[in-house]
mmJSON file of the N, C-alpha and C atoms, coordinates in Angstrom:
{"data_MODEL":{"atom_site":{
"group_PDB":["ATOM","ATOM","ATOM","ATOM","ATOM","ATOM","ATOM","ATOM","ATOM","ATOM","ATOM","ATOM","ATOM","ATOM","ATOM","ATOM","ATOM","ATOM","ATOM","ATOM","ATOM","ATOM","ATOM","ATOM","ATOM","ATOM","ATOM","ATOM","ATOM","ATOM","ATOM","ATOM","ATOM","ATOM","ATOM","ATOM","ATOM","ATOM","ATOM","ATOM","ATOM","ATOM","ATOM","ATOM","ATOM","ATOM","ATOM","ATOM","ATOM","ATOM","ATOM","ATOM","ATOM","ATOM","ATOM","ATOM","ATOM","ATOM","ATOM","ATOM","ATOM","ATOM","ATOM","ATOM","ATOM","ATOM","ATOM","ATOM","ATOM","ATOM","ATOM","ATOM","ATOM","ATOM","ATOM","ATOM","ATOM","ATOM","ATOM","ATOM","ATOM","ATOM","ATOM","ATOM","ATOM","ATOM","ATOM","ATOM","ATOM","ATOM","ATOM","ATOM","ATOM","ATOM","ATOM","ATOM","ATOM","ATOM","ATOM","ATOM","ATOM","ATOM","ATOM","ATOM","ATOM","ATOM","ATOM","ATOM","ATOM","ATOM","ATOM","ATOM","ATOM","ATOM","ATOM","ATOM","ATOM","ATOM","ATOM","ATOM","ATOM","ATOM","ATOM","ATOM","ATOM","ATOM","ATOM","ATOM","ATOM","ATOM","ATOM","ATOM","ATOM","ATOM","ATOM","ATOM","ATOM","ATOM","ATOM","ATOM","ATOM","ATOM","ATOM","ATOM","ATOM","ATOM","ATOM","ATOM","ATOM","ATOM","ATOM","ATOM","ATOM","ATOM","ATOM","ATOM","ATOM","ATOM","ATOM","ATOM","ATOM","ATOM","ATOM","ATOM","ATOM","ATOM","ATOM","ATOM","ATOM","ATOM","ATOM","ATOM","ATOM","ATOM","ATOM","ATOM","ATOM","ATOM","ATOM","ATOM","ATOM","ATOM","ATOM","ATOM","ATOM","ATOM","ATOM","ATOM","ATOM","ATOM","ATOM","ATOM","ATOM","ATOM","ATOM","ATOM","ATOM","ATOM","ATOM","ATOM","ATOM","ATOM","ATOM","ATOM","ATOM","ATOM","ATOM","ATOM","ATOM","ATOM","ATOM","ATOM","ATOM","ATOM","ATOM","ATOM","ATOM","ATOM","ATOM","ATOM","ATOM","ATOM","ATOM","ATOM","ATOM","ATOM","ATOM","ATOM","ATOM","ATOM","ATOM"],
"id":[1,2,3,4,5,6,7,8,9,10,11,12,13,14,15,16,17,18,19,20,21,22,23,24,25,26,27,28,29,30,31,32,33,34,35,36,37,38,39,40,41,42,43,44,45,46,47,48,49,50,51,52,53,54,55,56,57,58,59,60,61,62,63,64,65,66,67,68,69,70,71,72,73,74,75,76,77,78,79,80,81,82,83,84,85,86,87,88,89,90,91,92,93,94,95,96,97,98,99,100,101,102,103,104,105,106,107,108,109,110,111,112,113,114,115,116,117,118,119,120,121,122,123,124,125,126,127,128,129,130,131,132,133,134,135,136,137,138,139,140,141,142,143,144,145,146,147,148,149,150,151,152,153,154,155,156,157,158,159,160,161,162,163,164,165,166,167,168,169,170,171,172,173,174,175,176,177,178,179,180,181,182,183,184,185,186,187,188,189,190,191,192,193,194,195,196,197,198,199,200,201,202,203,204,205,206,207,208,209,210,211,212,213,214,215,216,217,218,219,220,221,222,223,224,225,226,227,228,229,230,231],
"type_symbol":["N","C","C","N","C","C","N","C","C","N","C","C","N","C","C","N","C","C","N","C","C","N","C","C","N","C","C","N","C","C","N","C","C","N","C","C","N","C","C","N","C","C","N","C","C","N","C","C","N","C","C","N","C","C","N","C","C","N","C","C","N","C","C","N","C","C","N","C","C","N","C","C","N","C","C","N","C","C","N","C","C","N","C","C","N","C","C","N","C","C","N","C","C","N","C","C","N","C","C","N","C","C","N","C","C","N","C","C","N","C","C","N","C","C","N","C","C","N","C","C","N","C","C","N","C","C","N","C","C","N","C","C","N","C","C","N","C","C","N","C","C","N","C","C","N","C","C","N","C","C","N","C","C","N","C","C","N","C","C","N","C","C","N","C","C","N","C","C","N","C","C","N","C","C","N","C","C","N","C","C","N","C","C","N","C","C","N","C","C","N","C","C","N","C","C","N","C","C","N","C","C","N","C","C","N","C","C","N","C","C","N","C","C","N","C","C","N","C","C","N","C","C","N","C","C","N","C","C","N","C","C"],
"label_atom_id":["N","CA","C","N","CA","C","N","CA","C","N","CA","C","N","CA","C","N","CA","C","N","CA","C","N","CA","C","N","CA","C","N","CA","C","N","CA","C","N","CA","C","N","CA","C","N","CA","C","N","CA","C","N","CA","C","N","CA","C","N","CA","C","N","CA","C","N","CA","C","N","CA","C","N","CA","C","N","CA","C","N","CA","C","N","CA","C","N","CA","C","N","CA","C","N","CA","C","N","CA","C","N","CA","C","N","CA","C","N","CA","C","N","CA","C","N","CA","C","N","CA","C","N","CA","C","N","CA","C","N","CA","C","N","CA","C","N","CA","C","N","CA","C","N","CA","C","N","CA","C","N","CA","C","N","CA","C","N","CA","C","N","CA","C","N","CA","C","N","CA","C","N","CA","C","N","CA","C","N","CA","C","N","CA","C","N","CA","C","N","CA","C","N","CA","C","N","CA","C","N","CA","C","N","CA","C","N","CA","C","N","CA","C","N","CA","C","N","CA","C","N","CA","C","N","CA","C","N","CA","C","N","CA","C","N","CA","C","N","CA","C","N","CA","C","N","CA","C","N","CA","C","N","CA","C","N","CA","C","N","CA","C","N","CA","C","N","CA","C"],
"label_alt_id":[null,null,null,null,null,null,null,null,null,null,null,null,null,null,null,null,null,null,null,null,null,null,null,null,null,null,null,null,null,null,null,null,null,null,null,null,null,null,null,null,null,null,null,null,null,null,null,null,null,null,null,null,null,null,null,null,null,null,null,null,null,null,null,null,null,null,null,null,null,null,null,null,null,null,null,null,null,null,null,null,null,null,null,null,null,null,null,null,null,null,null,null,null,null,null,null,null,null,null,null,null,null,null,null,null,null,null,null,null,null,null,null,null,null,null,null,null,null,null,null,null,null,null,null,null,null,null,null,null,null,null,null,null,null,null,null,null,null,null,null,null,null,null,null,null,null,null,null,null,null,null,null,null,null,null,null,null,null,null,null,null,null,null,null,null,null,null,null,null,null,null,null,null,null,null,null,null,null,null,null,null,null,null,null,null,null,null,null,null,null,null,null,null,null,null,null,null,null,null,null,null,null,null,null,null,null,null,null,null,null,null,null,null,null,null,null,null,null,null,null,null,null,null,null,null,null,null,null,null,null,null],
"label_comp_id":["MET","MET","MET","ALA","ALA","ALA","TRP","TRP","TRP","ARG","ARG","ARG","ARG","ARG","ARG","ALA","ALA","ALA","ARG","ARG","ARG","ASP","ASP","ASP","VAL","VAL","VAL","GLY","GLY","GLY","ALA","ALA","ALA","LEU","LEU","LEU","ALA","ALA","ALA","GLY","GLY","GLY","LEU","LEU","LEU","ALA","ALA","ALA","ALA","ALA","ALA","PRO","PRO","PRO","ARG","ARG","ARG","GLY","GLY","GLY","ARG","ARG","ARG","PRO","PRO","PRO","ARG","ARG","ARG","ARG","ARG","ARG","ASP","ASP","ASP","ALA","ALA","ALA","ARG","ARG","ARG","ASP","ASP","ASP","GLU","GLU","GLU","GLN","GLN","GLN","ILE","ILE","ILE","ILE","ILE","ILE","ARG","ARG","ARG","LEU","LEU","LEU","GLU","GLU","GLU","ARG","ARG","ARG","GLU","GLU","GLU","LYS","LYS","LYS","ARG","ARG","ARG","GLN","GLN","GLN","LEU","LEU","LEU","GLU","GLU","GLU","GLN","GLN","GLN","GLU","GLU","GLU","LEU","LEU","LEU","ALA","ALA","ALA","LYS","LYS","LYS","ALA","ALA","ALA","ARG","ARG","ARG","PHE","PHE","PHE","VAL","VAL","VAL","VAL","VAL","VAL","GLU","GLU","GLU","VAL","VAL","VAL","GLN","GLN","GLN","ALA","ALA","ALA","LYS","LYS","LYS","LEU","LEU","LEU","HIS","HIS","HIS","ALA","ALA","ALA","LEU","LEU","LEU","LEU","LEU","LEU","GLU","GLU","GLU","THR","THR","THR","ILE","ILE","ILE","SER","SER","SER","GLU","GLU","GLU","SER","SER","SER","GLU","GLU","GLU","GLN","GLN","GLN","PRO","PRO","PRO","GLU","GLU","GLU","ARG","ARG","ARG","GLY","GLY","GLY","SER","SER","SER","PRO","PRO","PRO","SER","SER","SER"],
"label_asym_id":["A","A","A","A","A","A","A","A","A","A","A","A","A","A","A","A","A","A","A","A","A","A","A","A","A","A","A","A","A","A","A","A","A","A","A","A","A","A","A","A","A","A","A","A","A","A","A","A","A","A","A","A","A","A","A","A","A","A","A","A","A","A","A","A","A","A","A","A","A","A","A","A","A","A","A","A","A","A","A","A","A","A","A","A","A","A","A","A","A","A","A","A","A","A","A","A","A","A","A","A","A","A","A","A","A","A","A","A","A","A","A","A","A","A","A","A","A","A","A","A","A","A","A","A","A","A","A","A","A","A","A","A","A","A","A","A","A","A","A","A","A","A","A","A","A","A","A","A","A","A","A","A","A","A","A","A","A","A","A","A","A","A","A","A","A","A","A","A","A","A","A","A","A","A","A","A","A","A","A","A","A","A","A","A","A","A","A","A","A","A","A","A","A","A","A","A","A","A","A","A","A","A","A","A","A","A","A","A","A","A","A","A","A","A","A","A","A","A","A","A","A","A","A","A","A","A","A","A","A","A","A"],
"label_entity_id":["1","1","1","1","1","1","1","1","1","1","1","1","1","1","1","1","1","1","1","1","1","1","1","1","1","1","1","1","1","1","1","1","1","1","1","1","1","1","1","1","1","1","1","1","1","1","1","1","1","1","1","1","1","1","1","1","1","1","1","1","1","1","1","1","1","1","1","1","1","1","1","1","1","1","1","1","1","1","1","1","1","1","1","1","1","1","1","1","1","1","1","1","1","1","1","1","1","1","1","1","1","1","1","1","1","1","1","1","1","1","1","1","1","1","1","1","1","1","1","1","1","1","1","1","1","1","1","1","1","1","1","1","1","1","1","1","1","1","1","1","1","1","1","1","1","1","1","1","1","1","1","1","1","1","1","1","1","1","1","1","1","1","1","1","1","1","1","1","1","1","1","1","1","1","1","1","1","1","1","1","1","1","1","1","1","1","1","1","1","1","1","1","1","1","1","1","1","1","1","1","1","1","1","1","1","1","1","1","1","1","1","1","1","1","1","1","1","1","1","1","1","1","1","1","1","1","1","1","1","1","1"],
"label_seq_id":[1,1,1,2,2,2,3,3,3,4,4,4,5,5,5,6,6,6,7,7,7,8,8,8,9,9,9,10,10,10,11,11,11,12,12,12,13,13,13,14,14,14,15,15,15,16,16,16,17,17,17,18,18,18,19,19,19,20,20,20,21,21,21,22,22,22,23,23,23,24,24,24,25,25,25,26,26,26,27,27,27,28,28,28,29,29,29,30,30,30,31,31,31,32,32,32,33,33,33,34,34,34,35,35,35,36,36,36,37,37,37,38,38,38,39,39,39,40,40,40,41,41,41,42,42,42,43,43,43,44,44,44,45,45,45,46,46,46,47,47,47,48,48,48,49,49,49,50,50,50,51,51,51,52,52,52,53,53,53,54,54,54,55,55,55,56,56,56,57,57,57,58,58,58,59,59,59,60,60,60,61,61,61,62,62,62,63,63,63,64,64,64,65,65,65,66,66,66,67,67,67,68,68,68,69,69,69,70,70,70,71,71,71,72,72,72,73,73,73,74,74,74,75,75,75,76,76,76,77,77,77],
"pdbx_PDB_ins_code":[null,null,null,null,null,null,null,null,null,null,null,null,null,null,null,null,null,null,null,null,null,null,null,null,null,null,null,null,null,null,null,null,null,null,null,null,null,null,null,null,null,null,null,null,null,null,null,null,null,null,null,null,null,null,null,null,null,null,null,null,null,null,null,null,null,null,null,null,null,null,null,null,null,null,null,null,null,null,null,null,null,null,null,null,null,null,null,null,null,null,null,null,null,null,null,null,null,null,null,null,null,null,null,null,null,null,null,null,null,null,null,null,null,null,null,null,null,null,null,null,null,null,null,null,null,null,null,null,null,null,null,null,null,null,null,null,null,null,null,null,null,null,null,null,null,null,null,null,null,null,null,null,null,null,null,null,null,null,null,null,null,null,null,null,null,null,null,null,null,null,null,null,null,null,null,null,null,null,null,null,null,null,null,null,null,null,null,null,null,null,null,null,null,null,null,null,null,null,null,null,null,null,null,null,null,null,null,null,null,null,null,null,null,null,null,null,null,null,null,null,null,null,null,null,null,null,null,null,null,null,null],
"Cartn_x":[57.432,57.469,57.426,58.011,58.041,56.618,55.78,54.409,53.636,53.979,53.292,53.677,54.972,55.409,54.747,54.681,54.045,52.559,51.92,50.511,50.333,51.158,51.049,51.292,52.291,52.581,51.384,50.813,49.654,48.446,48.262,47.122,47.26,48.464,48.679,48.541,49.001,48.877,47.408,46.634,45.211,44.486,44.91,44.287,44.657,45.802,46.251,45.548,44.994,44.335,43.04,42.743,41.504,40.287,39.248,38.024,37.125,36.211,35.244,35.696,34.912,35.173,36.37,37.286,38.431,37.979,38.64,38.301,38.663,37.878,38.181,39.395,40.127,41.289,40.797,41.526,41.132,41.03,41.889,41.84,40.553,40.12,38.864,37.688,37.706,36.645,36.631,37.809,37.901,37.409,37.743,37.292,35.773,35.17,33.713,33.085,33.644,33.108,33.237,34.378,34.594,33.697,33.461,32.567,31.139,30.718,29.381,29.264,30.286,30.298,30.303,31.041,31.101,29.729,29.017,27.67,26.736,26.822,25.976,26.299,27.57,27.968,27.57,27.632,27.209,25.709,24.925,23.486,23.213,23.923,23.758,24.167,25.226,25.678,24.632,24.028,22.985,21.804,21.423,20.326,20.695,21.91,22.354,22.384,22.847,22.87,21.448,20.526,19.13,18.57,18.863,18.374,18.945,20.221,20.847,20.213,19.943,19.314,17.918,17.142,15.798,15.883,16.823,16.978,17.347,18.197,18.588,17.38,16.574,15.382,14.38,14.231,13.32,13.795,15.081,15.657,15.372,15.591,15.348,13.868,12.994,11.559,11.152,11.649,11.323,11.868,13.027,13.601,12.718,12.229,11.353,10.053,9.484,8.236,8.47,9.583,9.91,10.068,10.73,10.94,9.623,8.73,7.465,6.526,6.677,5.819,6.295,7.573,8.108,7.656,7.145,6.747,7.972,7.811,8.931,9.235,10.468,10.859,10.335,9.844,9.352,7.865,7.232,5.794,5.048,3.915,3.173,2.552,2.578,2.016,0.872],
"Cartn_y":[51.599,50.877,49.36,48.873,47.438,46.911,47.707,47.236,47.122,47.987,47.9,46.601,46.266,45.016,43.816,43.849,42.764,42.688,43.852,43.881,43.3,43.695,43.211,41.7,41.221,39.792,39.047,39.541,38.91,38.931,40.012,40.123,39.131,39.013,38.072,36.633,36.353,35.003,34.673,35.662,35.446,35.164,35.791,35.556,34.188,33.67,32.384,31.222,31.458,30.378,29.98,28.699,28.255,28.748,29.049,29.551,28.382,28.657,27.653,26.846,25.834,24.971,24.078,23.959,23.069,21.606,20.846,19.431,18.672,17.655,16.806,15.947,15.697,14.828,13.388,12.6,11.203,10.436,10.764,10.092,10.448,11.714,12.125,11.361,11.187,10.416,8.977,8.398,7.02,6.914,7.892,7.893,7.952,8.816,8.938,7.62,7.012,5.744,4.635,4.579,3.539,3.743,4.994,5.263,4.839,5.109,4.709,3.18,2.52,1.051,0.474,1.112,0.665,0.755,1.873,2.015,0.933,0.646,-0.385,-1.753,-2.067,-3.36,-3.479,-2.368,-2.394,-2.679,-2.116,-2.384,-3.851,-4.385,-5.793,-6.703,-6.341,-7.123,-7.101,-5.949,-5.858,-6.752,-6.772,-7.642,-9.112,-9.48,-10.873,-11.289,-10.405,-10.717,-10.909,-10.088,-10.213,-11.564,-11.955,-13.238,-14.391,-14.34,-15.396,-15.456,-14.302,-14.257,-14.878,-14.55,-15.114,-16.62,-17.063,-18.501,-19.236,-18.651,-19.287,-19.407,-18.355,-18.395,-19.429,-19.489,-20.459,-21.884,-22.098,-23.412,-23.82,-22.887,-23.182,-23.468,-22.726,-22.947,-24.314,-24.656,-25.95,-27.095,-26.91,-27.924,-28.12,-27.043,-27.112,-27.822,-27.483,-28.126,-29.605,-29.929,-31.322,-32.131,-31.574,-32.268,-32.453,-31.489,-31.603,-32.602,-32.855,-33.809,-35.247,-35.456,-36.805,-37.391,-38.618,-39.228,-39.522,-39.41,-39.665,-41.162,-41.533,-42.937,-43.579,-44.744,-45.477,-45.278,-44.344,-44.151,-44.841,-45.433,-46.141,-45.159,-45.553,-44.69,-45.36],
"Cartn_z":[36.183,34.94,35.132,36.209,36.446,36.646,37.27,37.507,36.206,35.224,33.922,33.206,33.296,32.682,33.359,34.687,35.43,35.061,34.917,34.536,33.144,32.215,30.847,30.761,31.488,31.496,32.092,33.168,33.797,32.882,32.163,31.263,30.117,29.588,28.502,28.985,30.193,30.737,30.959,31.385,31.587,30.285,29.215,27.92,27.354,27.735,27.215,27.908,29.087,29.831,29.116,29.054,28.408,29.188,28.455,29.085,29.46,30.348,30.728,31.93,32.224,33.371,33.082,34.039,33.813,33.739,32.893,32.73,33.997,34.275,35.428,35.116,36.158,36.033,35.849,35.108,34.863,36.176,37.129,38.431,39.171,39.044,39.679,39.074,37.765,37.097,37.596,37.743,38.217,39.663,40.486,41.879,41.943,41.137,41.103,40.663,39.621,39.115,40.157,40.826,41.839,43.064,43.452,44.575,44.231,42.995,42.546,42.551,42.047,42.017,43.437,44.336,45.726,46.373,46.157,46.727,46.209,44.917,44.311,44.907,45.05,45.61,47.077,47.818,49.218,49.318,48.4,48.393,48.068,47.093,46.734,47.895,48.598,49.744,50.852,51.1,52.126,51.767,50.488,50.048,50.245,49.881,50.013,51.479,52.356,53.786,54.313,53.848,54.268,53.826,52.594,52.079,52.897,53.217,54.013,55.399,55.977,57.304,57.258,56.238,56.092,55.888,55.076,54.832,56.117,56.938,58.194,59.126,59.183,60.032,59.509,58.191,57.594,57.874,57.763,58.04,59.489,60.412,61.826,62.064,61.419,61.571,61.029,59.847,59.255,60.091,60.667,61.545,62.773,63.347,64.513,64.174,63.025,62.587,62.344,61.702,61.402,62.688,63.688,64.952,65.705,65.608,66.335,65.661,64.39,63.69,63.817,64.095,64.247,65.577,65.557,66.821,67.669,68.952,69.859,69.86,70.052,70.081,71.348,71.197,72.349,72.6,71.965,72.167,71.033,71.326,70.292,69.301,68.032,66.993,66.31],
"occupancy":[1.0,1.0,1.0,1.0,1.0,1.0,1.0,1.0,1.0,1.0,1.0,1.0,1.0,1.0,1.0,1.0,1.0,1.0,1.0,1.0,1.0,1.0,1.0,1.0,1.0,1.0,1.0,1.0,1.0,1.0,1.0,1.0,1.0,1.0,1.0,1.0,1.0,1.0,1.0,1.0,1.0,1.0,1.0,1.0,1.0,1.0,1.0,1.0,1.0,1.0,1.0,1.0,1.0,1.0,1.0,1.0,1.0,1.0,1.0,1.0,1.0,1.0,1.0,1.0,1.0,1.0,1.0,1.0,1.0,1.0,1.0,1.0,1.0,1.0,1.0,1.0,1.0,1.0,1.0,1.0,1.0,1.0,1.0,1.0,1.0,1.0,1.0,1.0,1.0,1.0,1.0,1.0,1.0,1.0,1.0,1.0,1.0,1.0,1.0,1.0,1.0,1.0,1.0,1.0,1.0,1.0,1.0,1.0,1.0,1.0,1.0,1.0,1.0,1.0,1.0,1.0,1.0,1.0,1.0,1.0,1.0,1.0,1.0,1.0,1.0,1.0,1.0,1.0,1.0,1.0,1.0,1.0,1.0,1.0,1.0,1.0,1.0,1.0,1.0,1.0,1.0,1.0,1.0,1.0,1.0,1.0,1.0,1.0,1.0,1.0,1.0,1.0,1.0,1.0,1.0,1.0,1.0,1.0,1.0,1.0,1.0,1.0,1.0,1.0,1.0,1.0,1.0,1.0,1.0,1.0,1.0,1.0,1.0,1.0,1.0,1.0,1.0,1.0,1.0,1.0,1.0,1.0,1.0,1.0,1.0,1.0,1.0,1.0,1.0,1.0,1.0,1.0,1.0,1.0,1.0,1.0,1.0,1.0,1.0,1.0,1.0,1.0,1.0,1.0,1.0,1.0,1.0,1.0,1.0,1.0,1.0,1.0,1.0,1.0,1.0,1.0,1.0,1.0,1.0,1.0,1.0,1.0,1.0,1.0,1.0,1.0,1.0,1.0,1.0,1.0,1.0],
"B_iso_or_equiv":[0.0,0.0,0.0,0.0,0.0,0.0,0.0,0.0,0.0,0.0,0.0,0.0,0.0,0.0,0.0,0.0,0.0,0.0,0.0,0.0,0.0,0.0,0.0,0.0,0.0,0.0,0.0,0.0,0.0,0.0,0.0,0.0,0.0,0.0,0.0,0.0,0.0,0.0,0.0,0.0,0.0,0.0,0.0,0.0,0.0,0.0,0.0,0.0,0.0,0.0,0.0,0.0,0.0,0.0,0.0,0.0,0.0,0.0,0.0,0.0,0.0,0.0,0.0,0.0,0.0,0.0,0.0,0.0,0.0,0.0,0.0,0.0,0.0,0.0,0.0,0.0,0.0,0.0,0.0,0.0,0.0,0.0,0.0,0.0,0.0,0.0,0.0,0.0,0.0,0.0,0.0,0.0,0.0,0.0,0.0,0.0,0.0,0.0,0.0,0.0,0.0,0.0,0.0,0.0,0.0,0.0,0.0,0.0,0.0,0.0,0.0,0.0,0.0,0.0,0.0,0.0,0.0,0.0,0.0,0.0,0.0,0.0,0.0,0.0,0.0,0.0,0.0,0.0,0.0,0.0,0.0,0.0,0.0,0.0,0.0,0.0,0.0,0.0,0.0,0.0,0.0,0.0,0.0,0.0,0.0,0.0,0.0,0.0,0.0,0.0,0.0,0.0,0.0,0.0,0.0,0.0,0.0,0.0,0.0,0.0,0.0,0.0,0.0,0.0,0.0,0.0,0.0,0.0,0.0,0.0,0.0,0.0,0.0,0.0,0.0,0.0,0.0,0.0,0.0,0.0,0.0,0.0,0.0,0.0,0.0,0.0,0.0,0.0,0.0,0.0,0.0,0.0,0.0,0.0,0.0,0.0,0.0,0.0,0.0,0.0,0.0,0.0,0.0,0.0,0.0,0.0,0.0,0.0,0.0,0.0,0.0,0.0,0.0,0.0,0.0,0.0,0.0,0.0,0.0,0.0,0.0,0.0,0.0,0.0,0.0,0.0,0.0,0.0,0.0,0.0,0.0],
"pdbx_formal_charge":[null,null,null,null,null,null,null,null,null,null,null,null,null,null,null,null,null,null,null,null,null,null,null,null,null,null,null,null,null,null,null,null,null,null,null,null,null,null,null,null,null,null,null,null,null,null,null,null,null,null,null,null,null,null,null,null,null,null,null,null,null,null,null,null,null,null,null,null,null,null,null,null,null,null,null,null,null,null,null,null,null,null,null,null,null,null,null,null,null,null,null,null,null,null,null,null,null,null,null,null,null,null,null,null,null,null,null,null,null,null,null,null,null,null,null,null,null,null,null,null,null,null,null,null,null,null,null,null,null,null,null,null,null,null,null,null,null,null,null,null,null,null,null,null,null,null,null,null,null,null,null,null,null,null,null,null,null,null,null,null,null,null,null,null,null,null,null,null,null,null,null,null,null,null,null,null,null,null,null,null,null,null,null,null,null,null,null,null,null,null,null,null,null,null,null,null,null,null,null,null,null,null,null,null,null,null,null,null,null,null,null,null,null,null,null,null,null,null,null,null,null,null,null,null,null,null,null,null,null,null,null],
"auth_seq_id":[1,1,1,2,2,2,3,3,3,4,4,4,5,5,5,6,6,6,7,7,7,8,8,8,9,9,9,10,10,10,11,11,11,12,12,12,13,13,13,14,14,14,15,15,15,16,16,16,17,17,17,18,18,18,19,19,19,20,20,20,21,21,21,22,22,22,23,23,23,24,24,24,25,25,25,26,26,26,27,27,27,28,28,28,29,29,29,30,30,30,31,31,31,32,32,32,33,33,33,34,34,34,35,35,35,36,36,36,37,37,37,38,38,38,39,39,39,40,40,40,41,41,41,42,42,42,43,43,43,44,44,44,45,45,45,46,46,46,47,47,47,48,48,48,49,49,49,50,50,50,51,51,51,52,52,52,53,53,53,54,54,54,55,55,55,56,56,56,57,57,57,58,58,58,59,59,59,60,60,60,61,61,61,62,62,62,63,63,63,64,64,64,65,65,65,66,66,66,67,67,67,68,68,68,69,69,69,70,70,70,71,71,71,72,72,72,73,73,73,74,74,74,75,75,75,76,76,76,77,77,77],
"auth_comp_id":["MET","MET","MET","ALA","ALA","ALA","TRP","TRP","TRP","ARG","ARG","ARG","ARG","ARG","ARG","ALA","ALA","ALA","ARG","ARG","ARG","ASP","ASP","ASP","VAL","VAL","VAL","GLY","GLY","GLY","ALA","ALA","ALA","LEU","LEU","LEU","ALA","ALA","ALA","GLY","GLY","GLY","LEU","LEU","LEU","ALA","ALA","ALA","ALA","ALA","ALA","PRO","PRO","PRO","ARG","ARG","ARG","GLY","GLY","GLY","ARG","ARG","ARG","PRO","PRO","PRO","ARG","ARG","ARG","ARG","ARG","ARG","ASP","ASP","ASP","ALA","ALA","ALA","ARG","ARG","ARG","ASP","ASP","ASP","GLU","GLU","GLU","GLN","GLN","GLN","ILE","ILE","ILE","ILE","ILE","ILE","ARG","ARG","ARG","LEU","LEU","LEU","GLU","GLU","GLU","ARG","ARG","ARG","GLU","GLU","GLU","LYS","LYS","LYS","ARG","ARG","ARG","GLN","GLN","GLN","LEU","LEU","LEU","GLU","GLU","GLU","GLN","GLN","GLN","GLU","GLU","GLU","LEU","LEU","LEU","ALA","ALA","ALA","LYS","LYS","LYS","ALA","ALA","ALA","ARG","ARG","ARG","PHE","PHE","PHE","VAL","VAL","VAL","VAL","VAL","VAL","GLU","GLU","GLU","VAL","VAL","VAL","GLN","GLN","GLN","ALA","ALA","ALA","LYS","LYS","LYS","LEU","LEU","LEU","HIS","HIS","HIS","ALA","ALA","ALA","LEU","LEU","LEU","LEU","LEU","LEU","GLU","GLU","GLU","THR","THR","THR","ILE","ILE","ILE","SER","SER","SER","GLU","GLU","GLU","SER","SER","SER","GLU","GLU","GLU","GLN","GLN","GLN","PRO","PRO","PRO","GLU","GLU","GLU","ARG","ARG","ARG","GLY","GLY","GLY","SER","SER","SER","PRO","PRO","PRO","SER","SER","SER"],
"auth_asym_id":["A","A","A","A","A","A","A","A","A","A","A","A","A","A","A","A","A","A","A","A","A","A","A","A","A","A","A","A","A","A","A","A","A","A","A","A","A","A","A","A","A","A","A","A","A","A","A","A","A","A","A","A","A","A","A","A","A","A","A","A","A","A","A","A","A","A","A","A","A","A","A","A","A","A","A","A","A","A","A","A","A","A","A","A","A","A","A","A","A","A","A","A","A","A","A","A","A","A","A","A","A","A","A","A","A","A","A","A","A","A","A","A","A","A","A","A","A","A","A","A","A","A","A","A","A","A","A","A","A","A","A","A","A","A","A","A","A","A","A","A","A","A","A","A","A","A","A","A","A","A","A","A","A","A","A","A","A","A","A","A","A","A","A","A","A","A","A","A","A","A","A","A","A","A","A","A","A","A","A","A","A","A","A","A","A","A","A","A","A","A","A","A","A","A","A","A","A","A","A","A","A","A","A","A","A","A","A","A","A","A","A","A","A","A","A","A","A","A","A","A","A","A","A","A","A","A","A","A","A","A","A"],
"auth_atom_id":["N","CA","C","N","CA","C","N","CA","C","N","CA","C","N","CA","C","N","CA","C","N","CA","C","N","CA","C","N","CA","C","N","CA","C","N","CA","C","N","CA","C","N","CA","C","N","CA","C","N","CA","C","N","CA","C","N","CA","C","N","CA","C","N","CA","C","N","CA","C","N","CA","C","N","CA","C","N","CA","C","N","CA","C","N","CA","C","N","CA","C","N","CA","C","N","CA","C","N","CA","C","N","CA","C","N","CA","C","N","CA","C","N","CA","C","N","CA","C","N","CA","C","N","CA","C","N","CA","C","N","CA","C","N","CA","C","N","CA","C","N","CA","C","N","CA","C","N","CA","C","N","CA","C","N","CA","C","N","CA","C","N","CA","C","N","CA","C","N","CA","C","N","CA","C","N","CA","C","N","CA","C","N","CA","C","N","CA","C","N","CA","C","N","CA","C","N","CA","C","N","CA","C","N","CA","C","N","CA","C","N","CA","C","N","CA","C","N","CA","C","N","CA","C","N","CA","C","N","CA","C","N","CA","C","N","CA","C","N","CA","C","N","CA","C","N","CA","C","N","CA","C","N","CA","C","N","CA","C","N","CA","C","N","CA","C","N","CA","C"],
"pdbx_PDB_model_num":[1,1,1,1,1,1,1,1,1,1,1,1,1,1,1,1,1,1,1,1,1,1,1,1,1,1,1,1,1,1,1,1,1,1,1,1,1,1,1,1,1,1,1,1,1,1,1,1,1,1,1,1,1,1,1,1,1,1,1,1,1,1,1,1,1,1,1,1,1,1,1,1,1,1,1,1,1,1,1,1,1,1,1,1,1,1,1,1,1,1,1,1,1,1,1,1,1,1,1,1,1,1,1,1,1,1,1,1,1,1,1,1,1,1,1,1,1,1,1,1,1,1,1,1,1,1,1,1,1,1,1,1,1,1,1,1,1,1,1,1,1,1,1,1,1,1,1,1,1,1,1,1,1,1,1,1,1,1,1,1,1,1,1,1,1,1,1,1,1,1,1,1,1,1,1,1,1,1,1,1,1,1,1,1,1,1,1,1,1,1,1,1,1,1,1,1,1,1,1,1,1,1,1,1,1,1,1,1,1,1,1,1,1,1,1,1,1,1,1,1,1,1,1,1,1,1,1,1,1,1,1]
}}}
């Protein structure tokens, strides 16, 4: 008889549970949003680092060109 009561209690508890997919926890939603934002910011950072690297190389190139075009001191121009 005890098993029938346990079965009935379990059956009723199963019927009381909401159907369908369980809702995501608010913290899980925030984690997903923050991970997405982190990936986007990492991509933007990579682009910015690339731009800085190109600018540094361009600066060095322009400096080299500028130095080669300037006449040396002491030589007639």
